C-alpha positions in Angstrom: -10.6 14.5 11.4 -12.5 12.0 13.8 -13.9 10.3 11.1 -10.4 10.0 9.3 -9.3 6.6 11.1 -12.6 4.8 10.7 -12.6 2.1 7.7 -15.4 3.0 4.9 -18.0 0.1 5.4 -17.1 -2.7 3.1 -13.5 -1.4 2.1 -11.5 -3.6 3.8 -14.3 -7.0 3.5 -13.8 -7.8 -0.7 -15.0 -11.2 -1.4 -13.0 -12.8 -4.3 -14.2 -15.5 -6.5 -12.2 -17.7 -8.4 -11.5 -18.2 -12.4 -12.2 -22.2 -12.1 -9.5 -22.7 -14.1 -6.5 -20.3 -12.9 -7.2 -20.1 -9.3 -7.0 -16.5 -8.9 -9.3 -13.7 -8.5 -11.1 -12.6 -11.3 -10.6 -8.8 -12.5 -12.2 -6.1 -10.7 -14.2 -3.7 -12.2 -11.7 -1.5 -12.1 -9.8 -3.7 -14.2 -7.3 -5.2 -12.1 -6.4 -8.9 -12.0 -6.6 -9.3 -8.6 -7.5 -7.9 -5.2 -6.2 -8.5 -1.2 -8.9 -8.9 2.0 -7.1 -6.5 4.5 -7.7 -7.1 8.1 -9.4 -4.0 10.1 -5.8 -3.9 11.7 -4.1 -4.3 8.6 -6.2 -1.6 6.5 -6.2 1.0 9.5 -2.0 0.5 9.7 -1.7 1.1 6.0 -4.5 4.3 6.2 -2.7 6.1 9.2 0.7 6.3 7.5 -0.8 7.4 4.1 -2.5 10.2 6.8 0.6 11.1 7.7 2.3 11.7 4.5 -0.4 13.3 3.2 -0.3 15.5 6.3 3.3 16.2 5.7 3.1 17.1 2.1 0.5 19.6 3.0 2.7 20.8 5.3 5.7 21.2 3.2 2.8 22.9 0.5 2.3 25.7 3.5 6.2 26.2 4.3 6.3 26.8 0.2 3.3 29.1 0.3 5.2 31.0 3.1 8.6 31.2 1.5 10.1 28.9 4.2 14.4 28.5 3.9 15.0 26.1 1.3 16.9 23.7 3.0 14.1 23.2 5.9 11.5 22.6 3.0 14.4 19.9 1.6 14.8 18.4 4.9 10.6 18.2 5.4 10.2 16.6 1.3 13.5 13.9 2.5 11.1 12.8 5.6 8.2 12.1 3.2 10.3 10.2 1.0 11.2 8.2 4.2 7.3 7.6 5.2 6.8 6.3 1.6 9.4 4.2 2.1 8.2 2.8 5.6 4.5 2.6 4.1 6.2 0.2 1.0 7.8 -1.6 3.3 4.6 -2.6 5.6 2.8 -3.4 2.4 5.2 -5.3 0.8 5.7 -7.6 4.1 1.9 -7.8 4.5 1.8 -9.2 0.7 4.3 -11.7 1.6 3.0 -13.1 4.4 -0.2 -13.1 2.9 -0.5 -13.3 -0.7 2.9 -15.0 -1.7 2.7 -17.3 1.2 -1.2 -18.1 0.1 -0.5 -18.8 -3.5 2.9 -21.0 -2.7 0.5 -23.5 -0.6 -2.1 -23.5 -3.1 1.0 -24.5 -5.7 1.0 -21.1 -7.6 5.0 -20.8 -7.7 5.1 -18.2 -10.6 4.4 -15.9 -7.4 7.7 -16.1 -6.6 8.6 -14.8 -9.6 5.9 -11.9 -9.4 7.6 -11.4 -6.1 11.2 -10.4 -7.7 10.0 -8.5 -10.4 8.8 -6.4 -7.8 11.3 -6.0 -5.3 13.6 -5.5 -8.6 11.0 -2.9 -9.4 11.0 -1.2 -6.1 14.8 -0.8 -6.0 15.3 1.1 -9.0 
């Protein structure tokens, strides 16, 4: 658990190179067309949130294995959903403050359309 809060070497230090014509980062080796460098603080905040969610899910599994009372399991499952919602809100806020603003400053206004599609999909 001690290493759980440490940033893996190089994880938050991805280098982005741009395609000359599009101005967007090149496709990553995993096929993802864009990446985002996160500060160590942003990275750690997101990882901490995910670690909490992961712990809650393990706790729910333990409750099922111990035959806990159904409503108690349901309340914990609801808490996991809220924790994931909180993670998504934080990630979306970071995306708007950085990626979207950077794109707008560079004249890539299609980023607004992408943001609208993301929000619509999240709100389904």
